[in-house]
TISE-680413 format. One record per residue: chain; z, y, x of N, C-alpha, C in turn; residue number from 1. Coordinates in Angstrom, 2 decimals. Layout:
% residues N
> ch,n_c3,n_c2,n_c1,ca_c3,ca_c2,ca_c1,c_c3,c_c2,c_c1,i
> A,Z,Y,X,Z,Y,X,Z,Y,X,NUM
...
This chain:
% residues 185
> ch,n_c3,n_c2,n_c1,ca_c3,ca_c2,ca_c1,c_c3,c_c2,c_c1,i
> A,-13.58,15.12,6.20,-13.56,14.04,5.25,-12.43,14.30,4.25,1
> A,-12.75,14.35,2.98,-11.76,14.58,1.94,-11.11,13.24,1.58,2
> A,-9.80,13.20,1.76,-9.05,11.95,1.64,-7.95,12.06,0.61,3
> A,-7.70,10.95,-0.06,-6.61,10.84,-1.03,-5.81,9.60,-0.70,4
> A,-4.49,9.74,-0.68,-3.60,8.59,-0.57,-3.09,8.28,-1.97,5
> A,-3.32,7.06,-2.42,-2.85,6.60,-3.73,-1.86,5.48,-3.47,6
> A,-0.64,5.63,-4.01,0.35,4.60,-3.71,1.15,4.18,-4.93,7
> A,1.66,2.95,-4.81,2.66,2.44,-5.74,3.77,1.88,-4.87,8
> A,5.00,2.11,-5.29,6.14,1.60,-4.54,7.28,1.31,-5.50,9
> A,7.77,0.10,-5.44,8.91,-0.28,-6.30,10.23,0.01,-5.59,10
> A,10.31,-0.28,-4.29,11.56,-0.11,-3.55,11.60,1.17,-2.72,11
> A,10.54,1.94,-2.75,10.34,3.19,-2.01,9.90,2.96,-0.56,12
> A,9.81,1.73,-0.09,9.30,1.49,1.27,7.85,1.96,1.39,13
> A,7.01,1.58,0.45,5.61,2.00,0.51,5.45,3.48,0.19,14
> A,6.38,4.06,-0.55,6.35,5.51,-0.78,6.58,6.25,0.54,15
> A,7.50,5.76,1.35,7.75,6.39,2.65,6.51,6.28,3.53,16
> A,5.85,5.12,3.49,4.63,4.94,4.26,3.53,5.89,3.77,17
> A,3.35,5.98,2.47,2.32,6.86,1.90,2.59,8.32,2.27,18
> A,3.82,8.74,2.19,4.17,10.12,2.54,3.97,10.39,4.03,19
> A,4.23,9.39,4.85,3.99,9.50,6.29,2.49,9.71,6.54,20
> A,1.66,8.92,5.88,0.21,9.08,6.02,-0.24,10.46,5.55,21
> A,0.26,10.88,4.41,-0.12,12.19,3.86,0.28,13.31,4.81,22
> A,1.45,13.18,5.41,1.91,14.20,6.36,0.99,14.25,7.58,23
> A,0.54,13.10,8.06,-0.32,13.06,9.23,-1.74,13.55,8.92,24
> A,-2.24,13.22,7.74,-3.62,13.54,7.37,-3.78,14.88,6.68,25
> A,-2.66,15.44,6.19,-2.71,16.70,5.44,-3.70,16.58,4.28,26
> A,-3.52,15.53,3.49,-4.44,15.26,2.39,-3.66,15.20,1.07,27
> A,-4.39,15.02,-0.01,-3.76,14.87,-1.32,-3.10,13.49,-1.41,28
> A,-2.11,13.41,-2.29,-1.40,12.15,-2.49,-1.05,12.04,-3.97,29
> A,-1.09,10.81,-4.48,-0.73,10.58,-5.87,0.04,9.26,-5.98,30
> A,1.05,9.30,-6.81,1.89,8.13,-7.04,1.46,7.46,-8.35,31
> A,1.29,6.16,-8.30,1.03,5.40,-9.52,2.39,5.08,-10.14,32
> A,2.52,5.43,-11.41,3.77,5.19,-12.12,3.49,4.35,-13.36,33
> A,4.39,3.42,-13.62,4.26,2.61,-14.82,4.87,3.34,-16.00,34
> A,4.40,3.01,-17.19,4.94,3.62,-18.40,6.38,3.15,-18.62,35
> A,6.60,1.86,-18.39,7.95,1.29,-18.54,8.58,1.05,-17.18,36
> A,9.89,1.23,-17.10,10.62,1.01,-15.85,10.50,-0.45,-15.45,37
> A,10.35,-0.71,-14.16,10.19,-2.05,-13.62,11.50,-2.58,-13.07,38
> A,11.67,-3.89,-13.17,12.79,-4.57,-12.51,12.28,-5.92,-12.02,39
> A,13.11,-6.64,-11.33,12.71,-7.92,-10.77,12.20,-8.88,-11.81,40
> A,12.81,-8.90,-12.98,12.39,-9.83,-14.03,11.02,-9.45,-14.60,41
> A,10.77,-8.17,-14.84,9.46,-7.76,-15.36,8.37,-8.03,-14.33,42
> A,8.68,-7.86,-13.07,7.71,-8.17,-12.01,7.42,-9.66,-12.00,43
> A,8.45,-10.47,-12.10,8.28,-11.92,-12.15,7.39,-12.33,-13.33,44
> A,7.64,-11.75,-14.50,6.82,-12.08,-15.68,5.36,-11.64,-15.49,45
> A,5.16,-10.47,-14.90,3.79,-10.01,-14.64,3.06,-10.99,-13.73,46
> A,3.73,-11.44,-12.69,3.12,-12.39,-11.77,2.87,-13.74,-12.45,47
> A,3.84,-14.19,-13.20,3.76,-15.50,-13.85,2.62,-15.56,-14.87,48
> A,2.46,-14.48,-15.64,1.48,-14.47,-16.73,0.26,-13.57,-16.44,49
> A,0.12,-13.16,-15.18,-1.00,-12.29,-14.77,-1.13,-11.07,-15.67,50
> A,0.00,-10.45,-15.98,0.00,-9.26,-16.83,-0.25,-8.03,-15.97,51
> A,-0.99,-7.08,-16.52,-1.20,-5.80,-15.87,-0.41,-4.74,-16.63,52
> A,0.63,-4.19,-16.02,1.46,-3.21,-16.72,0.70,-1.92,-17.01,53
> A,1.08,-1.26,-18.07,0.49,0.02,-18.42,0.96,1.07,-17.42,54
> A,0.02,1.90,-16.97,0.36,2.96,-16.01,0.03,4.33,-16.59,55
> A,0.71,5.34,-16.05,0.46,6.72,-16.47,-0.83,7.23,-15.84,56
> A,-1.54,8.13,-16.52,-2.76,8.70,-15.94,-2.43,9.51,-14.68,57
> A,-3.39,9.57,-13.75,-3.21,10.37,-12.54,-4.06,11.63,-12.64,58
> A,-3.62,12.72,-12.04,-4.32,14.00,-12.17,-5.45,14.21,-11.15,59
> A,-6.02,13.15,-10.62,-7.08,13.25,-9.64,-8.29,12.45,-10.09,60
> A,-9.48,12.94,-9.74,-10.71,12.22,-10.00,-11.15,11.61,-8.68,61
> A,-11.14,10.29,-8.59,-11.38,9.61,-7.33,-12.76,9.88,-6.73,62
> A,-13.73,10.18,-7.54,-15.09,10.47,-7.03,-15.13,11.75,-6.19,63
> A,-14.09,12.58,-6.31,-14.03,13.81,-5.52,-13.66,13.55,-4.06,64
> A,-13.35,12.31,-3.71,-12.84,11.98,-2.38,-13.80,11.07,-1.63,65
> A,-13.96,11.37,-0.34,-14.81,10.55,0.53,-14.16,9.22,0.85,66
> A,-12.84,9.24,1.01,-12.12,8.02,1.38,-10.76,8.02,0.68,67
> A,-10.40,6.86,0.16,-9.11,6.70,-0.49,-8.33,5.65,0.28,68
> A,-7.08,5.96,0.54,-6.19,5.00,1.19,-5.20,4.53,0.13,69
> A,-5.29,3.27,-0.22,-4.37,2.68,-1.19,-3.20,2.07,-0.43,70
> A,-2.01,2.34,-0.91,-0.78,1.84,-0.28,0.05,1.18,-1.38,71
> A,0.39,-0.09,-1.18,1.17,-0.80,-2.19,1.81,-2.04,-1.57,72
> A,2.87,-2.53,-2.19,3.48,-3.77,-1.71,2.65,-5.00,-2.11,73
> A,2.99,-6.10,-1.49,2.42,-7.40,-1.83,3.54,-8.21,-2.46,74
> A,3.25,-8.74,-3.65,4.23,-9.56,-4.37,3.67,-10.97,-4.52,75
> A,4.37,-11.94,-3.97,3.96,-13.35,-4.06,2.51,-13.53,-3.61,76
> A,2.12,-12.84,-2.55,0.80,-12.97,-1.99,-0.29,-12.22,-2.74,77
> A,0.10,-11.31,-3.65,-0.88,-10.55,-4.44,-0.54,-9.06,-4.38,78
> A,-1.59,-8.24,-4.59,-1.38,-6.80,-4.67,-0.46,-6.52,-5.86,79
> A,0.53,-5.63,-5.68,1.46,-5.29,-6.76,0.70,-4.95,-8.04,80
> A,1.17,-5.48,-9.15,0.46,-5.38,-10.42,0.14,-3.94,-10.87,81
> A,1.02,-2.96,-10.69,0.64,-1.59,-11.08,-0.57,-1.08,-10.28,82
> A,-0.66,-1.42,-8.99,-1.82,-1.03,-8.20,-3.05,-1.78,-8.70,83
> A,-2.88,-3.04,-9.02,-4.00,-3.83,-9.56,-4.54,-3.19,-10.84,84
> A,-3.64,-2.78,-11.73,-4.06,-2.09,-12.96,-4.88,-0.86,-12.63,85
> A,-4.40,-0.05,-11.70,-5.09,1.18,-11.31,-6.48,0.87,-10.74,86
> A,-6.56,-0.10,-9.85,-7.84,-0.46,-9.23,-8.85,-0.94,-10.27,87
> A,-8.39,-1.72,-11.22,-9.29,-2.19,-12.28,-9.80,-1.03,-13.14,88
> A,-8.92,-0.07,-13.41,-9.31,1.09,-14.23,-10.26,2.02,-13.49,89
> A,-10.11,2.13,-12.19,-10.82,3.15,-11.41,-11.92,2.60,-10.51,90
> A,-12.21,1.32,-10.57,-13.12,0.72,-9.58,-14.49,1.39,-9.52,91
> A,-14.97,1.93,-10.62,-16.28,2.59,-10.62,-16.25,3.93,-9.89,92
> A,-15.06,4.46,-9.68,-14.91,5.78,-9.05,-14.53,5.70,-7.57,93
> A,-14.41,4.50,-7.03,-14.00,4.31,-5.64,-15.25,4.12,-4.78,94
> A,-15.43,5.04,-3.84,-16.60,4.92,-2.94,-16.23,4.17,-1.67,95
> A,-15.35,4.72,-0.88,-14.88,4.09,0.35,-13.36,4.05,0.30,96
> A,-12.81,2.95,0.79,-11.36,2.87,0.76,-10.82,1.95,1.85,97
> A,-9.54,2.12,2.09,-8.77,1.23,2.95,-7.52,0.84,2.18,98
> A,-6.92,-0.25,2.58,-5.69,-0.71,1.95,-4.64,-0.93,3.02,99
> A,-3.47,-0.39,2.78,-2.36,-0.49,3.72,-1.14,-0.94,2.94,100
> A,-0.43,-1.92,3.48,0.77,-2.40,2.80,1.92,-2.54,3.78,101
> A,3.09,-2.21,3.30,4.33,-2.48,4.01,4.97,-3.61,3.23,102
> A,4.86,-4.81,3.76,5.29,-6.00,3.02,6.23,-6.84,3.88,103
> A,6.76,-7.90,3.30,7.70,-8.77,4.01,7.13,-9.33,5.29,104
> A,5.94,-9.89,5.20,5.26,-10.42,6.38,5.62,-11.84,6.71,105
> A,4.99,-12.33,7.74,5.25,-13.68,8.21,4.20,-14.69,7.80,106
> A,3.30,-14.35,6.89,2.26,-15.28,6.45,0.92,-14.84,7.02,107
> A,0.41,-15.54,8.04,-0.83,-15.11,8.68,-2.07,-15.23,7.79,108
> A,-2.02,-16.04,6.74,-3.17,-16.20,5.83,-3.22,-15.14,4.74,109
> A,-2.14,-14.39,4.57,-2.05,-13.44,3.47,-3.11,-12.34,3.55,110
> A,-3.42,-11.86,4.73,-4.37,-10.76,4.89,-5.75,-11.14,4.35,111
> A,-6.19,-12.34,4.63,-7.49,-12.81,4.13,-7.47,-12.88,2.61,112
> A,-6.39,-13.39,2.07,-6.25,-13.51,0.61,-6.26,-12.12,-0.06,113
> A,-5.56,-11.17,0.53,-5.51,-9.81,-0.02,-6.89,-9.16,0.07,114
> A,-7.59,-9.38,1.17,-8.94,-8.83,1.30,-9.86,-9.34,0.19,115
> A,-9.77,-10.62,-0.12,-10.58,-11.20,-1.19,-10.17,-10.63,-2.54,116
> A,-8.87,-10.43,-2.74,-8.40,-9.85,-4.00,-8.89,-8.41,-4.16,117
> A,-8.84,-7.63,-3.09,-9.31,-6.24,-3.15,-10.80,-6.20,-3.45,118
> A,-11.56,-7.09,-2.87,-13.00,-7.17,-3.15,-13.23,-7.50,-4.62,119
> A,-12.48,-8.45,-5.15,-12.63,-8.82,-6.56,-12.23,-7.68,-7.49,120
> A,-11.20,-6.92,-7.13,-10.72,-5.83,-7.98,-11.62,-4.61,-7.97,121
> A,-12.22,-4.31,-6.83,-13.00,-3.07,-6.70,-14.51,-3.29,-6.64,122
> A,-14.92,-4.50,-6.35,-16.34,-4.77,-6.19,-16.86,-4.46,-4.80,123
> A,-15.97,-4.05,-3.90,-16.36,-3.78,-2.52,-15.18,-4.06,-1.60,124
> A,-15.50,-4.45,-0.39,-14.45,-4.75,0.59,-13.87,-3.46,1.16,125
> A,-12.60,-3.47,1.51,-12.02,-2.28,2.14,-12.62,-2.05,3.53,126
> A,-12.71,-0.79,3.92,-13.13,-0.47,5.29,-12.14,-1.07,6.28,127
> A,-10.88,-1.01,5.91,-9.83,-1.56,6.76,-8.69,-2.03,5.87,128
> A,-8.06,-3.13,6.25,-6.91,-3.66,5.55,-5.83,-3.93,6.60,129
> A,-4.71,-3.28,6.44,-3.62,-3.40,7.42,-2.35,-3.83,6.72,130
> A,-1.71,-4.86,7.27,-0.39,-5.28,6.82,0.63,-4.85,7.87,131
> A,1.62,-4.12,7.44,2.75,-3.77,8.29,3.91,-4.61,7.80,132
> A,4.51,-5.37,8.68,5.52,-6.34,8.27,6.94,-5.84,8.47,133
> A,7.69,-5.83,7.39,9.13,-5.54,7.47,9.79,-6.55,8.38,134
> A,9.30,-7.77,8.36,9.81,-8.84,9.20,9.89,-8.41,10.67,135
> A,8.93,-7.57,11.12,8.92,-7.10,12.50,10.05,-6.12,12.80,136
> A,10.66,-5.57,11.77,11.76,-4.62,11.96,13.13,-5.28,11.94,137
> A,13.18,-6.52,11.49,14.45,-7.21,11.29,14.98,-7.85,12.57,138
> A,16.31,-7.97,12.69,16.86,-8.73,13.81,16.50,-10.22,13.65,139
> A,16.52,-10.95,14.73,16.07,-12.35,14.75,16.71,-13.21,13.66,140
> A,17.99,-13.04,13.42,18.68,-13.89,12.44,18.28,-13.61,10.99,141
> A,17.62,-12.49,10.75,17.19,-12.15,9.39,15.68,-12.31,9.17,142
> A,14.94,-12.63,10.22,13.49,-12.77,10.11,13.13,-13.95,9.21,143
> A,11.99,-13.79,8.52,11.40,-14.86,7.70,12.27,-15.30,6.52,144
> A,13.14,-14.43,6.06,13.92,-14.75,4.85,13.51,-13.76,3.76,145
> A,13.13,-14.29,2.63,12.69,-13.46,1.51,13.78,-12.49,1.10,146
> A,15.02,-12.97,1.05,16.13,-12.11,0.64,16.25,-10.89,1.54,147
> A,16.17,-11.09,2.84,16.34,-9.97,3.77,15.14,-9.04,3.79,148
> A,13.93,-9.58,3.69,12.76,-8.69,3.71,12.64,-7.89,2.43,149
> A,12.99,-8.48,1.29,12.86,-7.73,0.03,13.95,-6.69,-0.14,150
> A,15.09,-6.89,0.46,16.19,-5.92,0.34,16.14,-4.81,1.38,151
> A,15.34,-4.99,2.39,15.32,-4.04,3.50,14.77,-2.69,3.07,152
> A,15.47,-1.64,3.42,15.04,-0.27,3.16,14.61,0.34,4.49,153
> A,13.33,0.62,4.59,12.76,1.17,5.82,13.19,2.62,5.98,154
> A,13.66,2.94,7.17,13.98,4.33,7.50,12.67,5.02,7.88,155
> A,12.48,6.26,7.46,11.23,6.96,7.80,10.91,6.94,9.29,156
> A,11.92,7.03,10.14,11.68,7.03,11.58,11.16,5.67,12.07,157
> A,11.45,4.60,11.36,10.96,3.27,11.76,9.44,3.15,11.61,158
> A,8.85,3.99,10.80,7.40,3.92,10.60,6.64,4.18,11.89,159
> A,7.25,4.90,12.83,6.60,5.16,14.12,6.31,3.86,14.87,160
> A,7.09,2.81,14.59,6.85,1.52,15.25,5.49,0.93,14.87,161
> A,4.91,1.43,13.78,3.62,0.95,13.31,2.47,1.90,13.66,162
> A,2.72,2.89,14.50,1.70,3.88,14.82,0.41,3.26,15.38,163
> A,0.53,2.21,16.17,-0.67,1.57,16.73,-1.56,1.04,15.62,164
> A,-0.97,0.30,14.65,-1.75,-0.25,13.54,-2.30,0.85,12.64,165
> A,-1.49,1.88,12.39,-1.94,2.98,11.54,-3.08,3.74,12.23,166
> A,-2.97,3.95,13.53,-4.05,4.62,14.27,-5.33,3.81,14.20,167
> A,-5.21,2.48,14.28,-6.38,1.61,14.16,-7.04,1.79,12.80,168
> A,-6.24,1.85,11.75,-6.77,2.09,10.41,-7.52,3.41,10.37,169
> A,-6.93,4.43,10.89,-7.52,5.75,10.81,-8.81,5.85,11.62,170
> A,-8.84,5.29,12.81,-10.06,5.38,13.62,-11.19,4.56,12.99,171
> A,-10.89,3.42,12.44,-11.91,2.60,11.78,-12.45,3.30,10.55,172
> A,-11.58,4.00,9.84,-12.00,4.69,8.62,-12.67,6.03,8.92,173
> A,-12.76,6.39,10.20,-13.49,7.61,10.56,-12.64,8.86,10.68,174
> A,-11.33,8.72,10.73,-10.45,9.87,10.88,-10.27,10.16,12.35,175
> A,-10.38,11.40,12.72,-10.19,11.81,14.11,-8.84,12.51,14.22,176
> A,-7.83,11.77,14.54,-6.53,12.38,14.75,-5.64,11.40,15.49,177
> A,-4.57,11.92,16.04,-3.57,11.11,16.71,-2.27,11.30,15.95,178
> A,-1.60,10.21,15.67,-0.32,10.32,14.97,0.67,11.04,15.85,179
> A,1.36,11.99,15.27,2.36,12.75,16.00,3.42,13.23,15.03,180
> A,4.44,13.78,15.57,5.48,14.35,14.72,6.41,13.30,14.13,181
> A,7.33,13.76,13.37,8.31,12.90,12.73,7.90,12.61,11.30,182
> A,8.14,11.39,10.84,7.84,11.10,9.44,8.78,11.86,8.51,183
> A,8.30,12.12,7.32,9.12,12.80,6.33,10.12,11.83,5.73,184
> A,11.20,12.35,5.22,12.24,11.49,4.62,11.84,11.04,3.24,185
């Protein structure tokens, strides 16, 4: 199965996750980049006014891939706007896909909402949608606080704590492999 990992990451947490997946799957990977540098205020404005930021072209043709794994953060209960822009531009070229996010966590209704958003953006439901919660990595006194989850920098080795969920994604999507080895830095 020819696979592509497409990711967007503002804080590099989802970049680490995407690179971990690429290392395990030995597949192609592409980073979505915005034309203009992002900061908290520009993200807030995008969310407030439903703006889709301009992104740079990617050097891959999505139709060449049997399965695409999209990796991106969730902002205010929505797929990060640069990923949304990409999905809207490429929806006709997406055959099968899964969506994986490393997000703050703690909201049990968010997964359903994201699934509906992905369906609206691409015209088809993901084969699998997995939320990995930063909240699960935090000590008890820091859990469920937006400040602590948004500032948290995931260490590549911490991604192993999510191997069960990642393996579930891979088996559902038809990948035959077992996660092993160390994540890349």
